[in-house]
N, C-alpha and C positions, 0 to 999 in steps of 0.2 A: 299833428297840430303843433304849431310853434308856441313855445312858452310865453305866457303873458303874466300880468298881475304882479304878485310878490317878487318872483324871481327876476323879472325884467326891471323892477324898480330898484334893484341893488346895483351898486357900482361893481365893476369887475373884481376889485380887491375884496369886497365883501362877499361876493359869490365864492371866490377862492377860499376865503377863511371858513365860510359855512361848509363848503364841500370837504375841506380838510378835517372838519369836526364830525363829519357824517360818515355813515356806512351806505354804500350804494347797493340797492337791492332791486330785484325784479319780482313782479307779481303777475300771475296769470289771470285771465278773465274769470270772474266769479269768485276769486279769493277774497277773504276778509282781511283788511289791514289792521283794524282794531274794532273792539266791541264796546257798546254802551255799557257803562258800569265798571269797565276795567280800570285798574289802578296804574297802568303804564303811563308814562309822560313823554314818550318819544314823539318828536315833531317830524312831520312828513312834508317834504317838498316834492311835488309832482314834476318830473322832467318831461314825461310823455304819458299819454293816455288819459282816461277819464274815470272818475269814481262817483258813486252816489252816496249821499249822506242820509242815513235812515234812523228815525226815532221809533221806539216802541210806545204804543199808545196804552191807555189804561185798560182797554178791552182786549189787549193782546195782539192788535194789528201792528204791522210795520208801515210807517208813514214816511215816504220819501220827501225830504224837506229841501234838498238841493243837489246840484251836480257840480263837481269841481273838475277842472281840466289842467293841462300842462301849465306850469308856472305858479299854481296855487299852493298855499301852505295849509296844512291840516293838522289838527291836534295841538294847536298853540295854546288853547285855554288850559289844558292839563299842565302844561309847562309853566304857565303864569300863576295859576291858583292852587296847583297841587291837589285838585279834586278829581274824582273818577271821570272817565270819558263820558261826554254828554251825548254821544251818538255812535252808531256803528258805521264804518266806512267799508264799502265793497267795490271791487274793481269791475268796471263796465267793459274793460278791454285790457289787453296786456299793458303793464305799467313799468316805467323806469322811475325809481324813487330814491331820494336822499333821506336817510333816517338820522336825525340829530338827537342825541340824548337831551331830555328836557332840561336838566340842570345846565348843560353846556349852552343850549339855545338861550336860556334866560340870562346867562352871563354875557353872551354876545350882544343881546339886546341892551344890556346895561352899559356895555363898553363901546359899542359901535352905533353911533346915532343913525346912520343910514339904514341899518337893519331894523331898528326900533321904529323909525319913521315909516318904512315900507310896510311893516306889520300894522301900524296904526291906521294907515290908509286902507288896508284890507279890512280891518275890523269896522272902520267907519262905513265902508261900502256895504258890508253885510248888515250892519245895524239899520241903515236906511232901507235895505231890501226887506228886512223883517217888518219894518214899519209900514211899507207899502202892502205887504201881504196881509197884515192885520186889517188895514183899511179895506182891502178887497173882500176879506171874509165878512167884515161888518156890513158892507153895503153894496157890493158888486154882484151883478148877475153873472151867470155862467159864461155868456158870450164875452163879456168884458174881461173876465178872469183868463179865459183861453186866449183872447187877443193879446192881453198883456204878457202872458206866458210865452206866446209865439214870438213877440217882439224881443223879449229877453233872450230866447234861444237864438234868434237871428243875430243879436249882438255878440253872443258868446260863441256860436258855432256856425253862423251863416257864411256862405260863399257867394258873392255876386256873380250872376250869370246874365249879362246884359241888363235888362230892366228888372229881372227877377232875383230873388235870394233863395238859394238852396240850403237846407238845413239837414244835416245828418243827425237825427233825433237820438239822444243818448239814453233813452229810457222807454219803457213800454207805455201803452196808452193808460193802463191802470196806474202806473207810477206817476205819470204826468197829471192824471186826475187828482191823485192824492196830494201832489205838490200844490195844485191849484185850489185845494180844499173844496172839491166838488165830487160828485159821484162819477163813475166811469160812464154811465149812461148820459149824464149831462155833458160831459166832455165830448163824447161821440156825437151827440146832437148838435153841439155848438160848432164842431169842425165840419159836420155835414152841411150846416147852413152856410158856413164860410166857403165851402167848395161850390155850393149851388150858386152863390153870388159871384163866383169867379175870383174871390180874394186869394184863395190858396188852392193848391192841389196836393194830394198826398199819395205816398207809396209806402212800401214796407220800410219802417224806420226812417222815413224821409218826408219832409214837408217843403214845398216850394211856395214862397210868397210872391204873388203876382201884383198885388196892389197894396203896397206898404202904407201909403197915406190913408187908405180906407181902414186898414187894420189899426192904425194909430187912432183914428177917429172913434172906432168901436171901443178901444181900450180906455179912452179918456171919458 
């Protein structure tokens, strides 16, 4: 996957400065990059691969709240407010990562406007996404939430194949259901209905969208 987001929003000179301040590291599939509650403030920039963002719930469950891919920045909040990590980050595949000390990252944000602006755009996008998720939790049915989730995955990970869009799904069915704030059974039932209508087809860790306009109608 080609990097997008934060990394591509930087000028070449800013990328070079950020890379010079960082340590380049590799992680294997399944490894944990940081844990919720940790006091570390290292900022991570994904150069390749995908991770999942996990929160622990009050009843002890792990809830997947997001997936990040190449070009994304992770752990920036701990560098900004010096508070414990707000989530656990786990590798969904092998990763290539830049690790920037939190104090160094904060200094670069204060002294290089392009870096701070790119970070601001990332935070703005995530804030809007959280707002949409709360709206769905409050009033959406399972079909609507699943349709909205599939559209988001298509934007992030979809590859056009003629009139279709193929998505290599970066999480399990249970993890997708938790992200959509519905039960696994509801998620499976909604996708089964979408398959029956010919809107999508599915395989192992893969979804193909055949009728994007219909999926958008359901999501709205």
